[in-house]
Wavefront OBJ file of the C-alpha trace (Angstrom):
o trace
v -0.208 -0.333 0.074
v 0.811 3.628 -1.202
v 1.396 5.113 2.738
v -0.128 8.397 3.456
v 2.478 10.696 2.727
v 3.654 9.651 -0.740
v -0.049 9.330 -2.138
v -0.159 13.202 -0.658
v 3.460 14.315 -2.795
v 2.212 11.689 -6.042
v -1.569 14.238 -5.815
v 0.626 17.553 -6.005
v 2.980 16.564 -8.738
v -0.448 15.625 -10.293
v -2.036 18.626 -9.451
v 1.257 20.608 -10.478
v 1.235 18.977 -13.845
v -2.430 19.484 -14.548
v -1.968 23.245 -13.668
v 0.913 23.562 -15.786
v -0.843 22.118 -18.834
v -4.392 24.149 -17.986
v -2.085 27.164 -17.777
v 0.100 26.539 -21.123
v -3.443 25.700 -22.500
v -5.105 28.477 -22.298
v -1.734 30.697 -23.497
v -1.630 29.205 -26.495
v -5.459 28.729 -27.147
v -5.222 25.315 -26.557
v -2.143 25.137 -29.696
v 0.879 24.732 -29.329
v 2.028 28.668 -30.893
v 3.159 29.602 -34.618
v 6.361 31.611 -34.649
v 6.975 33.612 -37.553
v 10.719 34.932 -36.995
v 11.974 38.212 -39.138
v 15.549 39.140 -39.593
v 16.560 42.511 -40.683
v 20.017 42.624 -42.045
v 22.091 45.358 -40.058
v 18.946 46.977 -38.266
v 20.448 49.060 -35.329
v 17.971 50.069 -32.580
v 16.475 52.861 -34.669
v 13.049 53.045 -34.624
v 10.296 55.099 -33.806
v 9.956 52.724 -30.683
v 13.543 53.383 -29.502
v 12.572 57.084 -29.408
v 14.317 57.612 -32.545
v 11.634 60.173 -33.510
v 13.128 60.895 -36.970
v 12.385 57.563 -38.183
v 9.519 56.714 -39.801
v 8.676 53.006 -38.783
v 5.196 52.735 -38.079
v 4.972 48.751 -38.687
v 7.454 48.185 -35.952
v 6.647 50.842 -33.802
v 3.066 48.919 -33.577
v 4.508 45.730 -32.643
v 6.453 46.827 -30.362
v 3.473 48.529 -28.704
v 1.721 45.227 -28.546
v 4.764 43.282 -27.266
v 7.906 43.404 -26.021
v 11.324 45.827 -27.134
v 14.607 45.042 -25.754
v 16.700 48.197 -25.277
v 19.903 46.104 -24.436
v 19.966 43.131 -27.005
v 23.796 42.544 -27.546
v 24.752 39.995 -30.713
v 27.889 37.974 -30.159
v 29.665 39.454 -33.385
v 29.279 42.094 -34.917
v 28.992 40.843 -38.426
v 26.446 38.882 -40.262
v 27.349 35.507 -40.510
v 28.815 34.735 -37.755
v 25.821 36.731 -35.104
v 23.527 34.060 -37.380
v 25.523 30.887 -36.605
v 25.437 32.328 -32.364
v 21.392 32.756 -32.765
v 21.000 29.469 -34.650
v 23.218 26.997 -32.521
v 22.940 29.026 -29.365
v 26.144 29.264 -28.820
v 29.189 31.672 -28.374
v 32.361 31.472 -30.836
v 34.725 29.923 -29.183
v 37.900 30.387 -31.457
v 38.826 33.298 -33.798
v 38.223 31.012 -37.126
v 34.863 30.834 -35.963
v 34.425 34.389 -37.190
v 33.817 33.565 -40.752
v 30.900 34.067 -42.730
v 29.864 30.350 -43.517
v 31.959 28.870 -40.832
v 28.223 26.983 -39.899
v 27.445 26.157 -43.511
v 30.983 24.730 -43.961
v 30.488 22.529 -40.760
v 27.485 21.083 -41.972
v 27.954 20.739 -45.632
v 26.873 17.222 -46.616
v 26.324 15.665 -43.121
v 24.286 13.352 -42.282
v 21.638 14.369 -39.873
v 23.273 15.056 -36.607
v 21.872 13.304 -32.773
v 22.435 16.586 -31.613
v 20.167 19.326 -33.583
v 22.420 21.938 -35.747
v 19.865 25.108 -35.190
v 16.910 25.260 -33.027
v 15.202 25.808 -36.473
v 16.206 21.859 -36.704
v 14.561 21.633 -33.107
v 11.264 22.346 -33.550
v 11.104 20.425 -37.069
v 12.045 17.427 -34.966
v 9.048 18.962 -32.208
v 6.409 18.431 -34.897
v 7.255 22.301 -36.324
v 6.515 22.763 -40.385
v 9.600 24.990 -40.870
v 9.893 27.477 -43.690
v 12.289 29.839 -44.590
v 12.793 32.883 -46.913
v 15.538 35.260 -47.524
v 19.007 35.634 -45.636
v 17.995 33.777 -42.648
v 21.771 31.969 -42.039
v 23.883 33.588 -44.428
v 23.620 33.420 -47.816
v 20.940 35.320 -49.440
v 19.327 32.334 -51.105
v 19.532 30.038 -48.073
v 22.094 27.478 -50.480
v 25.437 27.156 -51.020
v 27.402 24.909 -53.569
v 29.075 21.872 -52.152
v 30.807 19.249 -54.210
v 29.672 20.756 -57.240
v 25.437 20.335 -56.065
v 23.700 23.234 -54.714
v 22.195 22.276 -51.160
v 21.010 23.809 -47.951
v 22.979 25.776 -45.622
v 21.157 24.315 -43.004
v 20.579 21.095 -44.718
v 18.313 19.224 -41.769
v 16.553 22.629 -40.315
v 13.666 23.197 -43.241
v 10.667 21.590 -44.483
v 10.617 24.326 -47.138
v 13.182 26.830 -48.175
v 11.215 30.177 -50.883
v 13.983 30.641 -53.429
v 12.286 32.227 -56.223
v 14.583 32.080 -59.232
v 12.149 33.879 -61.261
v 12.604 37.028 -59.232
v 14.976 39.495 -61.525
v 17.924 38.852 -59.405
v 17.148 35.455 -60.565
v 16.803 34.107 -56.615
v 18.236 36.082 -53.393
v 18.803 39.689 -53.298
v 21.998 40.922 -51.093
v 23.594 43.838 -52.565
v 21.440 44.411 -54.855
v 20.239 47.745 -56.890
v 16.929 47.726 -58.815
v 15.505 45.630 -61.629
v 18.059 43.171 -61.239
v 21.107 44.845 -60.832
v 23.872 43.722 -58.650
v 27.005 45.065 -57.074
v 29.640 44.304 -58.949
v 33.520 43.884 -57.977
v 35.455 46.406 -60.362
v 31.511 48.362 -61.535
v 29.884 51.299 -60.606
v 28.371 50.675 -57.238
v 26.817 53.742 -55.473
v 26.350 53.245 -51.821
v 22.493 53.944 -52.584
v 20.289 54.285 -55.120
v 16.518 55.312 -55.201
v 14.695 54.655 -58.161
v 10.818 55.730 -58.947
v 9.989 51.594 -58.936
v 6.943 49.316 -56.629
v 8.171 48.029 -53.724
v 9.340 44.902 -55.752
v 11.424 47.310 -57.652
v 14.413 46.258 -55.103
v 14.301 42.152 -53.590
v 12.226 42.637 -50.378
v 9.445 43.408 -51.897
v 9.838 40.412 -53.444
v 10.481 38.447 -50.427
v 7.664 39.683 -48.801
v 4.909 38.901 -50.996
v 6.624 35.536 -50.648
v 5.924 35.330 -46.419
v 2.508 36.810 -47.279
v 2.078 33.634 -50.184
v 3.250 31.423 -47.758
v 1.408 32.554 -44.586
v -1.999 31.583 -46.791
v -0.638 27.838 -47.163
v 0.388 27.955 -43.885
v -3.375 28.877 -42.578
v -4.522 25.153 -44.141
v -2.114 23.423 -42.080
v -2.666 21.545 -38.924
v 0.809 21.591 -37.937
v 2.177 24.098 -36.006
v 4.520 26.476 -38.412
v 8.283 27.931 -38.278
v 8.091 30.808 -40.776
v 11.688 32.751 -40.990
v 11.777 35.815 -42.700
v 15.062 37.389 -43.814
v 14.688 40.942 -45.444
v 17.887 42.702 -46.702
v 17.580 46.447 -46.399
v 18.969 48.163 -44.744
v 22.434 46.158 -45.718
v 24.248 48.276 -47.753
v 23.534 49.510 -50.812
v 21.041 51.769 -49.145
v 18.300 51.299 -51.726
v 14.683 51.593 -51.512
v 11.646 52.941 -53.704
v 12.027 56.712 -54.246
v 9.074 57.026 -52.426
v 11.034 56.332 -49.052
v 13.178 58.738 -49.695
v 10.908 61.359 -50.420
v 9.179 60.701 -46.540
v 12.228 62.328 -44.895
v 12.747 66.011 -45.019
v 16.563 66.230 -45.754
v 16.732 69.706 -44.134
v 15.787 67.979 -40.746
v 18.007 65.246 -40.705
v 20.773 64.801 -38.109
v 24.533 63.349 -38.317
v 26.076 61.490 -35.336
v 25.528 62.480 -32.191
v 29.493 61.106 -31.710
v 31.520 61.483 -34.974
v 35.061 62.048 -33.575
v 36.811 59.084 -32.817
v 36.634 58.500 -28.841
v 39.699 59.996 -26.719
v 41.897 57.866 -25.074
v 41.375 54.989 -27.607
v 43.936 52.944 -29.288
v 43.692 52.742 -33.089
v 43.013 48.806 -32.952
v 39.761 49.589 -31.866
v 38.757 51.488 -34.926
v 38.889 50.748 -38.501
v 38.681 52.480 -42.252
v 35.232 51.137 -42.977
v 36.500 49.118 -45.820
v 33.227 47.593 -46.738
v 32.095 51.217 -47.104
v 34.845 52.704 -48.720
v 36.271 49.837 -50.578
v 33.411 48.568 -52.069
v 30.961 51.411 -52.972
v 32.059 54.435 -54.736
v 32.148 57.735 -53.264
v 33.092 61.353 -53.907
v 34.511 61.491 -50.216
v 36.899 59.019 -48.429
v 36.918 58.742 -45.036
v 38.468 56.162 -42.450
v 39.558 55.491 -38.921
v 39.700 58.919 -37.422
v 38.545 61.026 -40.614
v 35.157 62.587 -41.206
v 33.124 63.331 -43.963
v 32.002 65.811 -44.562
v 28.282 67.000 -43.280
v 26.595 66.940 -46.022
v 27.983 64.220 -47.341
v 27.228 62.692 -44.075
v 23.795 63.798 -44.303
v 22.976 62.010 -47.531
v 24.375 58.551 -46.467
v 21.960 58.311 -42.994
v 19.097 59.931 -44.997
v 19.691 57.002 -47.517
v 19.879 54.348 -44.260
v 16.780 55.930 -42.992
v 14.730 55.349 -46.089
v 15.829 51.925 -46.621
v 15.035 51.098 -42.767
v 11.392 52.276 -43.424
v 11.105 50.970 -46.875
v 11.433 47.268 -44.692
v 9.055 48.354 -41.612
v 6.575 48.759 -44.661
v 7.463 45.333 -46.138
v 7.078 43.872 -42.162
v 3.773 45.550 -42.490
v 2.405 43.426 -45.494
v 3.682 40.159 -43.754
v 2.444 40.953 -40.149
v -1.038 42.165 -41.929
v -1.364 39.068 -43.592
v -0.926 37.005 -40.191
v -3.754 39.773 -39.097
v -6.304 38.897 -41.932
v -5.588 34.637 -41.589
v -6.958 35.190 -38.077
v -3.007 33.636 -37.300
v -1.747 36.488 -35.089
v -4.117 35.245 -31.967
v -1.750 31.904 -31.677
v 1.678 33.253 -33.250
v 4.896 34.567 -32.018
v 6.397 37.066 -33.906
v 9.794 37.808 -33.352
v 11.996 40.681 -35.210
v 15.764 40.386 -35.042
v 18.634 42.425 -35.980
v 21.663 40.560 -36.676
v 24.379 43.330 -35.350
v 24.242 47.330 -35.265
v 25.876 49.362 -37.556
v 27.902 53.006 -37.371
v 26.098 56.032 -39.117
v 29.338 58.248 -39.019
v 29.885 57.362 -35.067
v 33.905 57.389 -33.920
v 34.090 58.183 -37.610
v 33.034 54.703 -38.949
v 30.678 53.711 -41.320
v 29.480 50.156 -40.814
v 29.742 47.911 -38.435
v 32.482 45.571 -37.494
v 33.717 47.326 -34.342
v 33.592 46.355 -30.713
v 31.665 49.136 -29.584
v 27.521 49.356 -28.366
v 26.861 50.735 -31.876
v 28.247 47.735 -34.014
v 27.059 45.461 -30.922
v 23.163 46.686 -29.908
v 20.510 45.764 -32.141
v 16.880 45.738 -32.656
v 14.766 42.982 -30.962
v 11.198 42.694 -30.396
v 9.302 39.632 -29.052
v 5.251 39.385 -29.001
v 3.498 36.252 -27.503
v -0.366 35.840 -27.598
v -1.921 37.108 -24.913
v 1.385 39.030 -23.349
v 1.092 41.022 -20.010
v 1.999 44.338 -19.698
v 2.375 44.130 -23.712
v 3.765 47.786 -25.084
v 6.150 48.091 -21.914
v 9.968 48.200 -22.910
v 12.678 46.515 -20.940
v 16.003 47.282 -20.524
v 17.233 44.050 -19.276
v 20.663 43.111 -20.908
v 20.074 40.342 -23.188
v 22.238 38.858 -25.697
v 21.393 36.932 -29.288
v 22.706 33.477 -27.890
v 19.234 33.440 -25.508
v 17.011 33.350 -27.921
v 17.536 29.690 -28.605
v 16.317 28.738 -25.288
v 14.170 31.366 -25.304
v 11.945 29.929 -28.436
v 11.847 27.039 -26.936
v 10.130 27.480 -24.014
v 7.540 29.306 -26.027
v 6.845 26.921 -27.821
v 6.845 24.003 -24.973
v 9.943 21.960 -26.166
v 13.076 20.612 -24.014
v 15.853 23.116 -24.075
v 18.935 20.927 -25.243
v 21.837 20.839 -23.032
v 25.254 23.232 -23.800
v 23.241 26.041 -24.387
v 25.493 29.477 -23.787
v 22.183 31.340 -23.811
v 19.617 31.677 -21.180
v 15.745 31.842 -21.663
v 14.325 35.711 -21.636
v 10.901 34.658 -21.083
v 10.957 36.391 -17.472
v 11.438 39.304 -18.711
v 8.575 38.791 -21.386
v 6.664 38.197 -18.339
v 8.087 40.868 -16.314
v 9.998 43.832 -17.921
v 11.429 45.150 -14.944
v 13.448 42.398 -14.357
v 17.125 43.141 -14.223
v 18.070 40.580 -17.245
v 21.316 39.009 -17.865
v 24.940 40.747 -15.236
v 26.811 40.474 -18.476
v 26.760 40.163 -22.501
v 30.246 39.000 -24.410
v 31.120 39.731 -27.831
v 33.534 38.977 -29.900
v 36.127 39.928 -32.756
v 39.566 39.363 -34.038
v 41.576 39.848 -31.762
v 39.286 41.377 -29.037
v 36.975 40.848 -26.286
v 34.010 43.194 -25.644
v 31.829 42.944 -22.551
v 28.912 44.996 -21.996
v 27.321 45.316 -18.249
v 24.766 46.856 -16.684
v 27.112 49.948 -16.350
v 29.947 49.638 -18.136
v 31.252 48.393 -21.545
v 34.686 47.061 -21.882
v 37.058 45.776 -24.398
v 40.925 44.112 -24.715
v 42.953 43.835 -27.461
v 45.213 41.129 -26.593
v 47.874 39.236 -28.843
v 51.073 37.827 -27.765
v 52.533 40.907 -27.676
v 50.494 43.747 -26.983
v 47.152 44.618 -24.905
v 44.655 47.613 -25.448
v 41.640 47.861 -23.303
v 39.228 50.404 -23.565
v 36.430 51.290 -20.956
v 33.226 53.584 -20.934
v 30.308 54.591 -18.421
v 27.290 54.446 -19.775
v 25.475 56.247 -16.942
v 27.339 59.151 -18.094
v 28.301 58.491 -21.541
v 26.332 56.327 -23.425
v 27.874 57.363 -26.609
v 30.990 56.095 -25.498
v 33.109 59.386 -26.081
v 35.871 58.858 -23.742
v 38.214 56.018 -22.511
v 38.331 55.687 -19.160
v 40.474 52.650 -18.838
v 43.515 54.672 -17.305
v 41.392 56.747 -14.796
v 39.363 53.990 -13.658
v 42.616 50.789 -12.467
v 39.877 48.734 -10.043
v 37.053 49.042 -12.773
v 39.890 47.478 -15.787
v 41.086 44.909 -13.096
v 37.282 43.668 -11.685
v 36.273 43.355 -15.263
v 39.145 41.953 -17.129
v 39.456 39.265 -14.481
v 35.503 38.441 -15.367
v 36.474 38.912 -19.184
v 39.709 36.189 -18.473
v 37.368 33.935 -16.378
v 35.008 33.643 -19.393
v 37.160 33.452 -22.387
v 36.859 30.023 -23.830
v 40.328 29.718 -25.225
v 39.201 33.183 -27.640
v 42.420 34.389 -26.389
v 44.793 32.638 -25.555
v 47.495 34.850 -24.832
v 44.930 36.971 -22.454
v 46.694 38.527 -19.588
v 45.479 39.821 -16.218
v 46.298 43.508 -15.386
v 48.575 43.652 -12.322
l 1 2 3 4 5 6 7 8 9 10 11 12 13 14 15 16 17 18 19 20 21 22 23 24 25 26 27 28 29 30 31 32 33 34 35 36 37 38 39 40 41 42 43 44 45 46 47 48 49 50 51 52 53 54 55 56 57 58 59 60 61 62 63 64 65 66 67 68 69 70 71 72 73 74 75 76 77 78 79 80 81 82 83 84 85 86 87 88 89 90 91 92 93 94 95 96 97 98 99 100 101 102 103 104 105 106 107 108 109 110 111 112 113 114 115 116 117 118 119 120 121 122 123 124 125 126 127 128 129 130 131 132 133 134 135 136 137 138 139 140 141 142 143 144 145 146 147 148 149 150 151 152 153 154 155 156 157 158 159 160 161 162 163 164 165 166 167 168 169 170 171 172 173 174 175 176 177 178 179 180 181 182 183 184 185 186 187 188 189 190 191 192 193 194 195 196 197 198 199 200 201 202 203 204 205 206 207 208 209 210 211 212 213 214 215 216 217 218 219 220 221 222 223 224 225 226 227 228 229 230 231 232 233 234 235 236 237 238 239 240 241 242 243 244 245 246 247 248 249 250 251 252 253 254 255 256 257 258 259 260 261 262 263 264 265 266 267 268 269 270 271 272 273 274 275 276 277 278 279 280 281 282 283 284 285 286 287 288 289 290 291 292 293 294 295 296 297 298 299 300 301 302 303 304 305 306 307 308 309 310 311 312 313 314 315 316 317 318 319 320 321 322 323 324 325 326 327 328 329 330 331 332 333 334 335 336 337 338 339 340 341 342 343 344 345 346 347 348 349 350 351 352 353 354 355 356 357 358 359 360 361 362 363 364 365 366 367 368 369 370 371 372 373 374 375 376 377 378 379 380 381 382 383 384 385 386 387 388 389 390 391 392 393 394 395 396 397 398 399 400 401 402 403 404 405 406 407 408 409 410 411 412 413 414 415 416 417 418 419 420 421 422 423 424 425 426 427 428 429 430 431 432 433 434 435 436 437 438 439 440 441 442 443 444 445 446 447 448 449 450 451 452 453 454 455 456 457 458 459 460 461 462 463 464 465 466 467 468 469 470 471 472 473 474 475 476 477 478 479 480 481 482 483 484 485 486 487 488 489 490 491 492 493 494 495 496
């Protein structure tokens, strides 16, 4: 016979299990939730919802008003492919060779299906989700790559379907694209921006939006929950959009960066010459590390970036409107993620590829069905690697072991939560750590060490390096960086 104590414990366990099921069913309308994941290339936190009043981003602003906007979301690598690899695998980079656009795809190409899921998408697929993608999700703009003479998926085991419309003027994909089928060339005339009087479909993101809305119509007829990933290209260079989006902005009111000079006391190893921007596009002026562009030309570029962002916002709106029209919004989690930030002349840099906040802080918005306290921003620290366990928890599937991230669900439930104590980011010979108060980065080789430290309480634009003035802070943070350094900088030394 079961004694009374054991019987009471069993009844308690059963009761808790039943309660969890009731809560889950209530939250998701008695169905496992669908997931719409929207990736936007180079989207820094520059939306109306982030307090950027000059921006025209009504659709993303509306999503933030009904969801949760993360003010301090930081990527692990300030460049496309590796940042996306961290997102997809939930793991930090561990060595400098991981910082390669094709690292993940090369490691997966031609492989048999592994026991451990190759990505969180693969994990969802194994747990009953129908997975479909389009646009730039991993790295290549059409989700495919060449392997042993064949065209194969970059993520071979993650997708039930990957949409690549080869009938488009660009033959599928659309990164580095201009209007009407033209692309950036190695030795050609490549302007950094273009705004022709064409419809939305005159540029690739218009095609991506149409593909997404068509897929939603098909998915609405399915019985299984779906995961759909939509990867928009703009505002990646070149900054392009139909002319009407350029015309939405008053050029005379465009502001240039509030911190266009190199930070005081910062070593040149933390700056760069913006080679993607100046080396791959034609310009009437040339800048570089420590060298500003004229204010007039800077305004042209900023205007172009704003217009390209507004164009993508309009495409996001088409997808969200279709989701609502099909009555799918009531049981669909929506996530909008920017793969890294971008310097718009900040610190004399035009581009990503730095370990300043401008390159590492990117947009993140999450909306869940029946979200409580919706529309309230959170300033809790979060990292891109946190999305994997977050998505698993929201979808009601198990969280694989050995992930580096931590679920953000507590911040979805309570926007006033603290988030992480710190977020680590990686770039070449640099480790960069963001805490609640500080940004500290250390450049370290066998023969040289340089440090920059910024106090975000008084210097949010990172204009003065305080490393020499705050030695105790430097030693404390460097100790933590050294402890968390997973062999990325093998010669990392502690300050005496």
